DSSP file (Angstrom, degrees, kcal/mol; ACC not computed):
  #  RESIDUE AA STRUCTURE BP1 BP2  ACC     N-H-->O    O-->H-N    N-H-->O    O-->H-N    TCO  KAPPA ALPHA  PHI   PSI    X-CA   Y-CA   Z-CA
    1    1 A M     >        0   0    0      0, 0.0     4,-1.8     0, 0.0    49,-0.2   0.000 360.0 360.0 360.0 -39.0    0.0    0.0    0.0
    2    2 A I  H  >  +     0   0    0      2,-0.2     4,-2.2     1,-0.2     5,-0.2   0.887 360.0  53.8 -66.3 -38.7    2.9    2.3    0.8
    3    3 A A  H  > S+     0   0    0      1,-0.2     4,-2.1     2,-0.2    -1,-0.2   0.893 107.5  50.5 -64.1 -40.6    4.5    1.5   -2.5
    4    4 A L  H  > S+     0   0    0      1,-0.2     4,-2.3     2,-0.2    -1,-0.2   0.903 110.0  50.5 -64.4 -40.7    1.4    2.4   -4.5
    5    5 A G  H  X S+     0   0    0     -4,-1.8     4,-2.2     2,-0.2    -2,-0.2   0.887 109.1  50.8 -63.8 -39.7    1.2    5.7   -2.6
    6    6 A V  H  X S+     0   0    0     -4,-2.2     4,-2.4     2,-0.2    -1,-0.2   0.904 110.0  50.2 -65.3 -41.1    4.8    6.5   -3.4
    7    7 A V  H  X S+     0   0    0     -4,-2.1     4,-2.5     1,-0.2    -2,-0.2   0.911 110.7  49.3 -63.2 -42.3    4.2    5.7   -7.1
    8    8 A L  H  X S+     0   0    0     -4,-2.3     4,-2.4     2,-0.2    -2,-0.2   0.876 110.6  50.3 -66.6 -36.2    1.1    8.0   -7.1
    9    9 A V  H  X S+     0   0    0     -4,-2.2     4,-2.8     2,-0.2     5,-0.3   0.928 111.2  48.9 -65.5 -43.9    3.1   10.8   -5.4
   10   10 A I  H  X S+     0   0    0     -4,-2.4     4,-2.4     1,-0.2    -2,-0.2   0.917 114.0  45.1 -62.6 -44.6    5.9   10.5   -8.0
   11   11 A I  H  X S+     0   0    0     -4,-2.5     4,-2.5     2,-0.2    -1,-0.2   0.907 115.3  48.3 -65.7 -42.0    3.4   10.6  -10.9
   12   12 A G  H  X S+     0   0    0     -4,-2.4     4,-1.0     2,-0.2    -2,-0.2   0.931 115.4  41.9 -65.1 -47.2    1.5   13.5   -9.5
   13   13 A V  H  X S+     0   0    0     -4,-2.8     4,-2.6     2,-0.2     5,-0.3   0.903 115.8  51.7 -67.6 -40.6    4.5   15.6   -8.7
   14   14 A G  H  X S+     0   0    0     -4,-2.4     4,-2.8    -5,-0.3    -2,-0.2   0.914 108.9  48.8 -62.0 -43.2    6.1   14.7  -12.1
   15   15 A S  H  < S+     0   0    0     -4,-2.5    10,-0.2     1,-0.2    -1,-0.2   0.725 115.8  46.0 -71.9 -18.6    3.0   15.6  -14.0
   16   16 A F  H  < S+     0   0    0     -4,-1.0     4,-0.3    -3,-0.3    -2,-0.2   0.836 121.8  34.0 -87.2 -37.5    2.9   18.9  -12.1
   17   17 A V  H >X S+     0   0    0     -4,-2.6     3,-1.2     1,-0.1     4,-0.7   0.845 104.4  67.5 -91.1 -35.7    6.6   19.8  -12.5
   18   18 A L  G ><>S+     0   0    0     -4,-2.8     5,-2.5    -5,-0.3     3,-1.0   0.842  94.3  57.9 -58.6 -37.8    7.5   18.4  -15.9
   19   19 A P  G >45S+     0   0    0      0, 0.0     3,-0.9     0, 0.0    -1,-0.3   0.810  99.1  61.4 -63.0 -25.7    5.4   20.9  -17.9
   20   20 A M  G <45S+     0   0    0     -3,-1.2    -2,-0.2    -4,-0.3    -3,-0.1   0.788 106.6  45.4 -68.3 -26.6    7.4   23.7  -16.3
   21   21 A F  G <<5S-     0   0    0     -3,-1.0    -1,-0.2    -4,-0.7    -3,-0.1   0.357 127.1 -98.7 -97.0   3.1   10.5   22.3  -17.9
   22   22 A G  T < 5S+     0   0    0     -3,-0.9    -2,-0.1    -4,-0.3    -4,-0.1   0.630  94.0 109.7  90.9  15.1    8.9   21.8  -21.3
   23   23 A Y      < -     0   0    0     -5,-2.5    -3,-0.1    -6,-0.1    -2,-0.1  -0.650  47.9-175.5-119.6  73.2    8.1   18.1  -21.0
   24   24 A P        -     0   0    0      0, 0.0     2,-0.7     0, 0.0     5,-0.1  -0.353  28.0-123.3 -71.7 150.1    4.3   17.8  -20.7
   25   25 A I    >   -     0   0    0    -10,-0.2     3,-0.8     1,-0.1     4,-0.3  -0.842  18.3-146.4 -90.9 119.4    2.7   14.5  -20.1
   26   26 A A  G >  S+     0   0    0     -2,-0.7     3,-0.9     1,-0.3     4,-0.3   0.796  92.4  59.2 -60.6 -33.2    0.2   14.1  -23.0
   27   27 A V  G 3  S+     0   0    0      1,-0.2    -1,-0.3     2,-0.1     3,-0.2   0.873 116.3  32.4 -66.7 -36.5   -2.4   12.1  -20.9
   28   28 A F  G X  S+     0   0    0     -3,-0.8     3,-1.1     1,-0.2     4,-0.3   0.208  86.5 114.1-103.0  14.3   -2.9   15.0  -18.4
   29   29 A D  G X  S+     0   0    0     -3,-0.9     3,-0.7    -4,-0.3    -1,-0.2   0.854  78.2  41.5 -62.3 -41.0   -2.3   17.8  -20.8
   30   30 A G  G 3  S+     0   0    0     -4,-0.3    -1,-0.3    -3,-0.2    -2,-0.1   0.578 115.4  50.0 -82.5  -8.7   -5.7   19.4  -20.7
   31   31 A Y  G <> S+     0   0    0     -3,-1.1     4,-1.8     2,-0.1     3,-0.3   0.189  86.0 165.5-117.6  14.6   -6.3   19.0  -17.0
   32   32 A Q  T <4  +     0   0    0     -3,-0.7   -16,-0.1    -4,-0.3    -3,-0.0  -0.487  53.5  11.1 -79.0 151.6   -3.1   20.5  -15.6
   33   33 A P  T  > S+     0   0    0      0, 0.0     4,-1.8     0, 0.0    -1,-0.3  -0.977 121.5  58.9 -89.3  -1.3   -2.2   21.5  -12.8
   34   34 A W  H  > S+     0   0    0     -3,-0.3     4,-2.6     1,-0.2     5,-0.2   0.851 101.5  53.6 -65.4 -36.3   -5.2   20.0  -11.0
   35   35 A V  H  X S+     0   0    0     -4,-1.8     4,-2.7     1,-0.2     5,-0.2   0.922 109.5  49.4 -64.5 -41.3   -4.7   16.4  -12.0
   36   36 A G  H  > S+     0   0    0      2,-0.2     4,-2.1     1,-0.2    -1,-0.2   0.892 112.4  47.6 -63.0 -39.9   -1.1   16.4  -10.7
   37   37 A I  H  X S+     0   0    0     -4,-1.8     4,-2.3     2,-0.2    -2,-0.2   0.928 114.0  46.9 -67.9 -45.6   -2.1   18.0   -7.4
   38   38 A I  H  X S+     0   0    0     -4,-2.6     4,-2.6     2,-0.2     5,-0.2   0.923 112.9  48.1 -64.3 -45.9   -5.0   15.5   -6.9
   39   39 A I  H  X S+     0   0    0     -4,-2.7     4,-2.4    -5,-0.2    -1,-0.2   0.916 113.0  48.5 -62.4 -43.6   -2.9   12.4   -7.8
   40   40 A A  H  X S+     0   0    0     -4,-2.1     4,-2.3    -5,-0.2    -1,-0.2   0.896 111.7  50.0 -63.0 -40.6   -0.1   13.6   -5.5
   41   41 A A  H  X S+     0   0    0     -4,-2.3     4,-2.5     2,-0.2    -2,-0.2   0.915 111.0  48.5 -66.0 -43.0   -2.6   14.2   -2.6
   42   42 A V  H  X S+     0   0    0     -4,-2.6     4,-2.4     1,-0.2    -1,-0.2   0.911 112.2  49.8 -63.4 -40.6   -4.2   10.7   -3.1
   43   43 A G  H  X S+     0   0    0     -4,-2.4     4,-2.4    -5,-0.2    -2,-0.2   0.904 110.5  49.4 -64.1 -40.2   -0.7    9.2   -3.1
   44   44 A L  H  X S+     0   0    0     -4,-2.3     4,-2.4     2,-0.2    -2,-0.2   0.903 111.0  49.4 -65.0 -41.3    0.2   11.1    0.1
   45   45 A I  H  X S+     0   0    0     -4,-2.5     4,-2.6     2,-0.2     5,-0.2   0.908 110.7  51.2 -64.5 -40.7   -3.0   10.0    1.8
   46   46 A T  H  X S+     0   0    0     -4,-2.4     4,-2.5     2,-0.2    -2,-0.2   0.913 110.3  48.9 -61.9 -42.7   -2.3    6.4    0.8
   47   47 A V  H  X S+     0   0    0     -4,-2.4     4,-2.5     2,-0.2    -2,-0.2   0.917 112.1  48.3 -64.9 -41.5    1.2    6.5    2.1
   48   48 A L  H  X S+     0   0    0     -4,-2.4     4,-2.2     2,-0.2    -2,-0.2   0.930 114.1  45.4 -66.5 -43.4    0.0    8.0    5.5
   49   49 A F  H  X S+     0   0    0     -4,-2.6     4,-2.3     2,-0.2    -1,-0.2   0.881 113.3  50.8 -66.5 -35.9   -2.7    5.4    5.8
   50   50 A G  H  X S+     0   0    0     -4,-2.5     4,-2.1    -5,-0.2    -2,-0.2   0.892 110.6  48.0 -67.3 -38.4   -0.4    2.6    4.9
   51   51 A A  H  X S+     0   0    0     -4,-2.5     4,-2.0     2,-0.2    -2,-0.2   0.889 112.4  49.4 -68.7 -37.1    2.2    3.7    7.4
   52   52 A R  H  X S+     0   0    0     -4,-2.2     4,-2.1     2,-0.2    -2,-0.2   0.907 112.4  48.4 -64.9 -40.4   -0.5    3.9   10.1
   53   53 A R  H  X S+     0   0    0     -4,-2.3     4,-1.3     1,-0.2    -2,-0.2   0.877 110.0  51.5 -68.0 -36.9   -1.7    0.5    9.3
   54   54 A R  H  < S+     0   0    0     -4,-2.1    -1,-0.2     1,-0.2    -2,-0.2   0.885 111.8  47.1 -67.3 -37.7    1.8   -0.9    9.3
   55   55 A I  H  < S+     0   0    0     -4,-2.0    -2,-0.2     1,-0.2    -1,-0.2   0.889 111.5  50.9 -69.0 -38.8    2.5    0.6   12.7
   56   56 A A  H  < S+     0   0    0     -4,-2.1    -1,-0.2    -5,-0.2    -2,-0.2   0.707  89.1  92.5 -74.1 -21.4   -0.8   -0.7   14.1
   57   57 A T  S  < S-     0   0    0     -4,-1.3     2,-0.2    -5,-0.1    -4,-0.0  -0.627  78.5-131.3 -78.5 122.0   -0.3   -4.3   12.9
   58   58 A P        -     0   0    0      0, 0.0     2,-0.3     0, 0.0    -2,-0.1  -0.476  18.9-136.2 -72.0 141.0    1.4   -6.3   15.7
   59   59 A S        -     0   0    0     -2,-0.2     2,-0.5     2,-0.0     0, 0.0  -0.756   8.4-136.8 -98.0 145.7    4.4   -8.3   14.5
   60   60 A V        -     0   0    0     -2,-0.3     2,-0.6     2,-0.0     0, 0.0  -0.880  13.4-162.0-102.6 125.3    4.9  -11.9   15.6
   61   61 A I        -     0   0    0     -2,-0.5     2,-0.7     2,-0.0    -2,-0.0  -0.941   7.5-150.9-111.2 120.4    8.4  -12.9   16.6
   62   62 A D        +     0   0    0     -2,-0.6    -2,-0.0     1,-0.1     0, 0.0  -0.805  21.9 169.6 -92.7 116.3    9.1  -16.7   16.6
   63   63 A T        +     0   0    0     -2,-0.7     2,-0.1     2,-0.0    -1,-0.1   0.231  33.3 126.7-108.2  12.5   11.7  -17.6   19.1
   64   64 A A              0   0    0      1,-0.1    -2,-0.0     0, 0.0     0, 0.0  -0.462 360.0 360.0 -72.1 141.5   11.3  -21.3   18.9
   65   65 A D              0   0    0     -2,-0.1    -1,-0.1     0, 0.0    -3,-0.0   0.432 360.0 360.0-100.0 360.0   14.4  -23.3   18.2
């Protein structure tokens, strides 16, 4: 879940920043900058919920020999 969130953040920030350097993403071309901001926000929310879920899950340590 965290990995998916990181990918979404990278795509969102990239689609927001790359047109500033002259490399627009054709899929999001008509909807910029809002699509990049929304995708990055969804990715950040996914990372935060994934991290919270990972912390809340108890881990089992097997010490049997």
